[in-house]
C-alpha positions as a Markdown table, in Angstrom:
| # | Residue | x | y | z |
|---|---|---|---|---|
| 1 | Met | -12.8 | 13.4 | 21.3 |
| 2 | Ala | -13.6 | 11.5 | 18.4 |
| 3 | Ala | -10.9 | 10.4 | 16.3 |
| 4 | Lys | -10.1 | 12.4 | 12.8 |
| 5 | Leu | -8.8 | 9.9 | 10.7 |
| 6 | Lys | -6.6 | 11.1 | 7.9 |
| 7 | Lys | -6.8 | 9.9 | 4.2 |
| 8 | Leu | -5.0 | 6.6 | 3.3 |
| 9 | Ser | -2.9 | 8.4 | 1.2 |
| 10 | Glu | -1.4 | 10.8 | 3.9 |
| 11 | Gln | -1.1 | 7.9 | 6.3 |
| 12 | Val | 1.7 | 5.7 | 7.9 |
| 13 | Ile | 0.2 | 2.1 | 8.5 |
| 14 | Val | 1.7 | -0.4 | 10.6 |
| 15 | Ile | 0.9 | -3.9 | 9.6 |
| 16 | Thr | 1.7 | -7.3 | 11.4 |
| 17 | Gly | 1.4 | -10.4 | 10.0 |
| 18 | Ala | 2.0 | -8.4 | 6.5 |
| 19 | Ser | 3.9 | -11.3 | 4.7 |
| 20 | Ser | 0.5 | -13.7 | 3.5 |
| 21 | Gly | -3.0 | -13.6 | 3.6 |
| 22 | Ile | -5.0 | -10.5 | 4.6 |
| 23 | Gly | -2.0 | -9.0 | 6.3 |
| 24 | Leu | -0.1 | -9.2 | 2.5 |
| 25 | Ala | -3.5 | -7.9 | 1.0 |
| 26 | Thr | -3.9 | -5.1 | 3.0 |
| 27 | Ala | -0.5 | -3.9 | 2.2 |
| 28 | Gln | -1.0 | -4.2 | -1.2 |
| 29 | Met | -3.9 | -2.5 | -1.6 |
| 30 | Ala | -2.8 | 0.5 | 1.0 |
| 31 | Ala | 0.5 | 0.6 | -1.1 |
| 32 | Glu | -1.7 | 1.3 | -4.3 |
| 33 | Arg | -3.8 | 3.7 | -2.2 |
| 34 | Gly | -0.6 | 5.8 | -1.1 |
| 35 | Ala | 0.0 | 4.8 | 2.7 |
| 36 | Lys | 3.4 | 4.8 | 3.8 |
| 37 | Leu | 3.6 | 1.1 | 5.1 |
| 38 | Val | 6.1 | -0.5 | 7.8 |
| 39 | Leu | 5.4 | -4.6 | 7.4 |
| 40 | Ala | 5.9 | -6.9 | 10.1 |
| 41 | Ala | 6.8 | -10.8 | 10.3 |
| 42 | Arg | 9.0 | -13.1 | 11.8 |
| 43 | Ser | 9.9 | -14.0 | 7.7 |
| 44 | Arg | 12.9 | -11.7 | 7.1 |
| 45 | Ser | 13.3 | -12.7 | 3.9 |
| 46 | Thr | 9.7 | -12.9 | 2.3 |
| 47 | Leu | 9.5 | -9.2 | 4.0 |
| 48 | Ala | 12.3 | -8.1 | 2.1 |
| 49 | Glu | 11.1 | -9.9 | -1.2 |
| 50 | Ile | 7.6 | -7.8 | -0.8 |
| 51 | Val | 9.2 | -4.3 | 0.6 |
| 52 | Ala | 11.3 | -4.5 | -3.0 |
| 53 | Arg | 8.5 | -5.1 | -5.0 |
| 54 | Leu | 6.3 | -2.8 | -3.3 |
| 55 | Arg | 9.3 | -0.3 | -4.0 |
| 56 | His | 9.0 | -1.2 | -7.4 |
| 57 | Ala | 5.7 | -0.3 | -8.1 |
| 58 | Asn | 6.7 | 3.2 | -6.0 |
| 59 | Ala | 5.5 | 2.8 | -2.8 |
| 60 | Asp | 7.2 | 3.8 | 0.2 |
| 61 | Ala | 7.8 | 0.8 | 2.7 |
| 62 | Ile | 9.8 | -1.0 | 5.2 |
| 63 | Gly | 10.0 | -4.4 | 6.7 |
| 64 | Val | 10.6 | -5.5 | 10.1 |
| 65 | Glu | 11.3 | -8.7 | 11.5 |
| 66 | Cys | 9.0 | -9.1 | 14.7 |
| 67 | Asp | 7.7 | -12.0 | 16.5 |
| 68 | Val | 4.8 | -10.5 | 18.0 |
| 69 | Ser | 4.6 | -12.9 | 21.2 |
| 70 | Asp | 7.5 | -10.9 | 22.0 |
| 71 | Arg | 6.1 | -7.4 | 23.5 |
| 72 | Glu | 10.1 | -5.6 | 23.3 |
| 73 | His | 9.5 | -6.6 | 19.3 |
| 74 | Leu | 6.4 | -4.6 | 19.0 |
| 75 | Tyr | 7.8 | -1.7 | 21.0 |
| 76 | Lys | 10.9 | -1.7 | 18.9 |
| 77 | Leu | 8.6 | -2.0 | 15.9 |
| 78 | Ala | 6.6 | 1.2 | 16.8 |
| 79 | Glu | 10.2 | 2.8 | 17.5 |
| 80 | Arg | 11.0 | 1.7 | 14.0 |
| 81 | Ala | 8.2 | 3.1 | 12.4 |
| 82 | Val | 8.2 | 6.6 | 14.0 |
| 83 | Arg | 12.2 | 6.9 | 13.2 |
| 84 | Gln | 11.2 | 6.2 | 9.8 |
| 85 | Tyr | 8.5 | 8.3 | 9.1 |
| 86 | Gly | 8.0 | 10.6 | 12.2 |
| 87 | Arg | 4.5 | 9.1 | 13.7 |
| 88 | Ile | 1.9 | 6.4 | 13.3 |
| 89 | Asp | -1.6 | 6.7 | 12.1 |
| 90 | Thr | -2.9 | 3.2 | 11.8 |
| 91 | Trp | -1.9 | -0.2 | 13.7 |
| 92 | Val | -3.3 | -3.4 | 12.1 |
| 93 | Asn | -3.1 | -6.1 | 14.5 |
| 94 | Asn | -3.3 | -8.8 | 11.9 |
| 95 | Ala | -0.9 | -11.6 | 12.7 |
| 96 | Gly | -2.3 | -15.0 | 13.7 |
| 97 | Gln | -2.1 | -18.9 | 13.7 |
| 98 | Gly | -4.1 | -21.5 | 13.5 |
| 99 | Ile | -4.2 | -25.2 | 14.9 |
| 100 | Tyr | -6.4 | -28.2 | 13.9 |
| 101 | Gly | -7.5 | -31.1 | 16.2 |
| 102 | Arg | -9.5 | -32.1 | 19.5 |
| 103 | Leu | -8.9 | -30.0 | 21.9 |
| 104 | Asp | -8.0 | -33.0 | 24.5 |
| 105 | Glu | -5.5 | -34.0 | 22.0 |
| 106 | Val | -3.8 | -30.4 | 21.4 |
| 107 | Ser | -0.6 | -30.0 | 23.2 |
| 108 | Glu | -0.5 | -27.5 | 26.1 |
| 109 | Gly | 2.7 | -26.3 | 24.3 |
| 110 | Asp | 1.4 | -25.6 | 21.1 |
| 111 | Ser | -2.0 | -23.8 | 22.7 |
| 112 | Arg | 0.2 | -21.6 | 24.5 |
| 113 | Arg | 2.0 | -20.7 | 22.2 |
| 114 | Leu | -0.9 | -19.8 | 19.6 |
| 115 | Phe | -2.5 | -17.3 | 22.7 |
| 116 | Asp | 0.9 | -16.0 | 22.7 |
| 117 | Ile | 0.8 | -14.9 | 18.7 |
| 118 | Asn | -3.6 | -14.4 | 18.7 |
| 119 | Phe | -4.2 | -13.1 | 22.0 |
| 120 | Trp | -1.0 | -11.4 | 23.4 |
| 121 | Gly | 0.2 | -10.9 | 20.2 |
| 122 | Leu | -2.3 | -8.3 | 19.7 |
| 123 | Val | -2.4 | -7.4 | 23.3 |
| 124 | Asn | 1.6 | -6.3 | 22.4 |
| 125 | Gly | 0.5 | -4.6 | 19.5 |
| 126 | Ser | -2.0 | -2.3 | 21.0 |
| 127 | Leu | -0.2 | -1.4 | 23.8 |
| 128 | Ala | 2.6 | -0.2 | 21.6 |
| 129 | Ala | 0.8 | 1.4 | 19.3 |
| 130 | Leu | -1.5 | 3.3 | 21.9 |
| 131 | Pro | 0.7 | 5.9 | 23.1 |
| 132 | His | 2.0 | 6.8 | 19.8 |
| 133 | Leu | -1.9 | 7.1 | 18.6 |
| 134 | Lys | -2.9 | 9.2 | 21.5 |
| 135 | Arg | -0.1 | 11.7 | 20.9 |
| 136 | Asn | -1.3 | 12.3 | 16.9 |
| 137 | Gly | -4.8 | 10.8 | 16.6 |
| 138 | Gly | -5.4 | 7.7 | 14.6 |
| 139 | Ala | -6.9 | 4.2 | 14.1 |
| 140 | Leu | -6.0 | 0.7 | 15.9 |
| 141 | Ile | -7.8 | -2.2 | 14.4 |
| 142 | Asn | -7.9 | -5.9 | 15.4 |
| 143 | Val | -8.2 | -8.8 | 13.3 |
| 144 | Gly | -10.8 | -11.1 | 15.2 |
| 145 | Ser | -13.0 | -13.5 | 13.4 |
| 146 | Glu | -16.5 | -14.7 | 13.2 |
| 147 | Val | -15.9 | -17.5 | 15.6 |
| 148 | Ser | -15.1 | -13.9 | 17.8 |
| 149 | Asp | -18.7 | -14.7 | 18.3 |
| 150 | Ala | -19.5 | -18.0 | 17.3 |
| 151 | Tyr | -17.9 | -21.3 | 17.0 |
| 152 | Ala | -16.5 | -24.3 | 15.1 |
| 153 | Pro | -14.8 | -27.9 | 15.8 |
| 154 | Leu | -11.4 | -29.0 | 15.3 |
| 155 | Leu | -10.3 | -25.2 | 15.9 |
| 156 | Gly | -11.1 | -24.7 | 19.5 |
| 157 | Met | -8.2 | -23.4 | 20.4 |
| 158 | Tyr | -8.0 | -20.7 | 17.8 |
| 159 | Val | -11.9 | -20.1 | 18.6 |
| 160 | Ala | -11.1 | -19.3 | 22.2 |
| 161 | Ser | -8.1 | -17.0 | 21.3 |
| 162 | Lys | -10.7 | -15.0 | 18.9 |
| 163 | His | -13.4 | -14.9 | 21.7 |
| 164 | Ala | -10.5 | -13.3 | 23.9 |
| 165 | Val | -9.2 | -10.9 | 21.5 |
| 166 | Lys | -12.9 | -9.3 | 21.1 |
| 167 | Gly | -13.1 | -9.2 | 24.7 |
| 168 | Phe | -9.7 | -7.4 | 24.8 |
| 169 | Thr | -10.7 | -4.9 | 21.9 |
| 170 | Asp | -13.9 | -4.0 | 23.3 |
| 171 | Ser | -12.8 | -3.7 | 27.0 |
| 172 | Leu | -9.7 | -1.3 | 25.7 |
| 173 | Arg | -12.1 | 0.8 | 23.3 |
| 174 | Val | -14.1 | 1.9 | 26.1 |
| 175 | Glu | -11.2 | 2.5 | 28.3 |
| 176 | Ile | -9.7 | 4.6 | 25.3 |
| 177 | Glu | -12.4 | 6.2 | 23.6 |
| 178 | Glu | -14.8 | 6.6 | 26.4 |
| 179 | Ile | -13.3 | 7.1 | 29.5 |
| 180 | Asp | -9.8 | 8.7 | 28.3 |
| 181 | Gln | -11.9 | 10.4 | 25.2 |
| 182 | Ala | -8.6 | 10.1 | 23.5 |
| 183 | Pro | -8.6 | 10.8 | 19.6 |
| 184 | Val | -8.3 | 6.7 | 18.6 |
| 185 | Ser | -10.9 | 4.7 | 17.1 |
| 186 | Ile | -10.3 | 1.5 | 17.9 |
| 187 | Thr | -12.1 | -1.3 | 15.6 |
| 188 | Leu | -12.5 | -5.1 | 15.6 |
| 189 | Ile | -12.6 | -6.9 | 12.3 |
| 190 | Gln | -14.5 | -10.2 | 12.0 |
| 191 | Pro | -14.3 | -11.9 | 8.5 |
| 192 | Thr | -15.6 | -15.6 | 8.1 |
| 193 | Ala | -13.7 | -18.2 | 6.3 |
| 194 | Val | -11.1 | -16.2 | 3.9 |
| 195 | Asp | -9.2 | -17.8 | 1.0 |
| 196 | Thr | -5.6 | -17.6 | 2.5 |
| 197 | Pro | -2.8 | -19.8 | 3.3 |
| 198 | Phe | -4.4 | -20.4 | 6.8 |
| 199 | Pro | -4.6 | -23.8 | 6.7 |
| 200 | Gln | -1.4 | -24.4 | 5.5 |
| 201 | His | 0.3 | -22.3 | 8.2 |
| 202 | Ala | -1.8 | -24.1 | 11.2 |
| 203 | Arg | -0.6 | -26.8 | 13.2 |
| 204 | Asn | -2.5 | -30.0 | 12.3 |
| 205 | Tyr | -3.0 | -32.8 | 14.8 |
| 206 | Met | -5.7 | -33.9 | 12.0 |
| 207 | Ala | -4.8 | -37.4 | 9.8 |
| 208 | Gln | -6.1 | -35.4 | 6.9 |
| 209 | Glu | -4.9 | -32.0 | 5.1 |
| 210 | Pro | -6.9 | -29.5 | 6.9 |
| 211 | Lys | -9.3 | -26.7 | 4.7 |
| 212 | Leu | -11.3 | -23.6 | 5.3 |
| 213 | Pro | -15.0 | -24.4 | 4.4 |
| 214 | Asp | -17.1 | -22.6 | 1.6 |
| 215 | Pro | -18.0 | -20.1 | 1.1 |
| 216 | Met | -14.9 | -18.1 | 2.0 |
| 217 | Val | -14.3 | -14.5 | 1.2 |
| 218 | Lys | -11.5 | -12.7 | -0.7 |
| 219 | Pro | -8.6 | -11.5 | 1.5 |
| 220 | Asp | -9.0 | -8.5 | -0.7 |
| 221 | Asp | -12.9 | -8.1 | 1.0 |
| 222 | Val | -11.1 | -7.9 | 4.6 |
| 223 | Ala | -8.5 | -5.2 | 3.3 |
| 224 | Glu | -11.2 | -3.1 | 2.5 |
| 225 | Ala | -12.9 | -3.4 | 5.4 |
| 226 | Ile | -9.2 | -2.4 | 7.4 |
| 227 | Leu | -8.8 | 0.2 | 5.3 |
| 228 | Ala | -12.0 | 1.7 | 5.5 |
| 229 | Ala | -11.7 | 1.6 | 9.4 |
| 230 | Ala | -8.4 | 3.6 | 9.0 |
| 231 | Glu | -10.3 | 6.4 | 7.5 |
| 232 | Thr | -13.8 | 6.1 | 8.9 |
| 233 | Pro | -14.2 | 5.3 | 12.8 |
| 234 | Thr | -15.9 | 1.9 | 12.9 |
| 235 | Arg | -16.5 | -0.1 | 16.0 |
| 236 | Glu | -16.8 | -2.9 | 14.5 |
| 237 | Lys | -17.2 | -4.6 | 10.9 |
| 238 | Lys | -18.0 | -8.4 | 9.8 |
| 239 | Val | -16.8 | -9.4 | 6.5 |
| 240 | Gly | -18.9 | -11.9 | 4.7 |
| 241 | Thr | -22.5 | -13.1 | 5.0 |
| 242 | Met | -21.6 | -16.2 | 6.5 |
| 243 | Ala | -19.7 | -14.1 | 9.5 |
| 244 | Lys | -23.2 | -12.1 | 9.8 |
| 245 | Met | -25.2 | -15.4 | 9.3 |
| 246 | Asn | -23.2 | -17.4 | 11.5 |
| 247 | Thr | -22.9 | -15.2 | 14.5 |
| 248 | Phe | -26.4 | -14.0 | 14.5 |
| 249 | Met | -27.2 | -18.3 | 14.7 |
| 250 | Ala | -24.9 | -19.1 | 17.4 |
| 251 | Lys | -26.5 | -16.4 | 19.7 |
| 252 | Leu | -30.2 | -17.2 | 18.5 |
| 253 | Ile | -30.3 | -21.2 | 18.3 |
| 254 | Pro | -27.3 | -22.3 | 19.8 |
| 255 | Gly | -28.2 | -26.1 | 20.1 |
| 256 | Met | -29.3 | -26.3 | 16.6 |
| 257 | Val | -25.8 | -24.6 | 15.7 |
| 258 | Asp | -23.9 | -27.5 | 17.8 |
| 259 | Lys | -25.6 | -30.2 | 15.8 |
| 260 | Val | -24.9 | -28.5 | 12.6 |
| 261 | Ala | -21.5 | -27.7 | 13.5 |
| 262 | Ala | -20.7 | -31.5 | 14.1 |
| 263 | Lys | -22.1 | -32.5 | 11.0 |
| 264 | Lys | -19.5 | -30.0 | 9.3 |
| 265 | Ala | -16.5 | -31.5 | 10.8 |
| 266 | Asp | -15.8 | -33.5 | 7.8 |
| 267 | Gln | -15.7 | -30.4 | 5.5 |
| 268 | Gln | -12.5 | -29.1 | 7.4 |
| 269 | Gln | -10.8 | -31.7 | 5.7 |
| 270 | Tyr | -9.3 | -33.1 | 2.4 |
| 271 | Asp | -9.2 | -36.7 | 1.7 |
| 272 | Glu | -5.5 | -37.0 | 2.3 |
| 273 | Pro | -2.5 | -37.0 | 4.5 |
| 274 | Pro | -1.5 | -33.9 | 6.0 |
| 275 | Arg | 1.3 | -32.1 | 3.6 |
| 276 | His | 2.8 | -29.8 | 6.6 |
| 277 | Pro | 1.6 | -31.3 | 10.0 |
| 278 | Glu | 4.2 | -28.6 | 11.7 |
| 279 | Gly | 2.6 | -25.5 | 9.7 |
| 280 | Thr | 4.4 | -22.4 | 11.0 |
| 281 | Leu | 3.3 | -22.2 | 14.5 |
| 282 | Asn | 6.7 | -22.1 | 15.7 |
| 283 | Arg | 8.5 | -20.8 | 12.6 |
| 284 | Ala | 8.5 | -18.3 | 10.0 |
| 285 | Gly | 6.8 | -19.3 | 6.9 |
| 286 | Glu | 8.5 | -18.3 | 3.5 |
| 287 | Ala | 6.0 | -18.4 | 0.9 |
| 288 | Ile | 4.6 | -15.0 | -0.6 |
| 289 | His | 0.7 | -15.9 | -0.9 |
| 290 | Ala | -2.3 | -13.4 | -0.4 |
| 291 | Ala | -5.0 | -16.1 | -1.3 |
| 292 | Gly | -5.0 | -19.9 | -0.9 |
| 293 | Arg | -7.1 | -21.4 | -3.3 |
| 294 | Thr | -4.3 | -21.3 | -6.2 |
| 295 | Gln | -1.8 | -23.1 | -3.7 |
| 296 | Gly | -0.3 | -26.7 | -3.7 |
| 297 | Ser | -1.2 | -26.6 | 0.1 |
| 298 | Gly | -3.3 | -24.6 | 2.2 |
| 299 | Gly | -6.7 | -22.8 | 1.4 |
| 300 | Arg | -8.5 | -24.6 | -1.3 |
| 301 | Lys | -6.8 | -27.4 | -3.5 |
| 302 | Pro | -5.5 | -26.2 | -6.7 |
| 303 | Glu | -8.5 | -25.8 | -9.4 |
């Protein structure tokens, strides 16, 4: 049974990782288009401020403190959404973290924590959402990355987690859409580098402040892709020209890409000491930023 998705103005949308970056941009855009929102993140005070701002602009939204690495938190998030609005129409698994550092230097504990958030958090959200989406029809949207198909040095564990996200999402799509014939659309979003506070939030093992490579797309570009998939069944969507080019080249000429990637490692660092090396891997972030370029840390340097 093909999924029949509603207009955004008629939807209840759950978004994890909604306190900054892509999640915040998606929440703001969905609110402008009339959706009812359930926003989840670890940062209670930040969520409260975001919800207050959205409500001031006449949006209908609630915030739920949630650590996606804890499956019970995700089940409670789904229950809260249904208790508040009666249903879930779209669920966006967006929460994610990064680690900058060589694979032979990153601790096992940090690596496992990253997988608990990036991979298991997405699995937990999917399993919590599916019973509700199957019941009434809807969209499950998982945010991967261009490195779900490609790769980069100094972000190896992040890359590995995004490969796992793609494998899980593709297998789940076959089981739900093809075998079960459930009225659920399952989408993988694969953006190139996005101008968000991702580097600021990442755990950093390097001797320099991390940064994302140019060119970057805007958080709103990814939000547009997510919300388009919420209205129109979509298998996968790459966001940004570089996402398409990098994944194509990684498959076509991997040996050459290896050499180019090695030469670009220096472009992932500023020539200055780390500002916040611990990042937010093990704590909630409390800064409300969708974009990173204008911030004092993360994204790009202030312009």
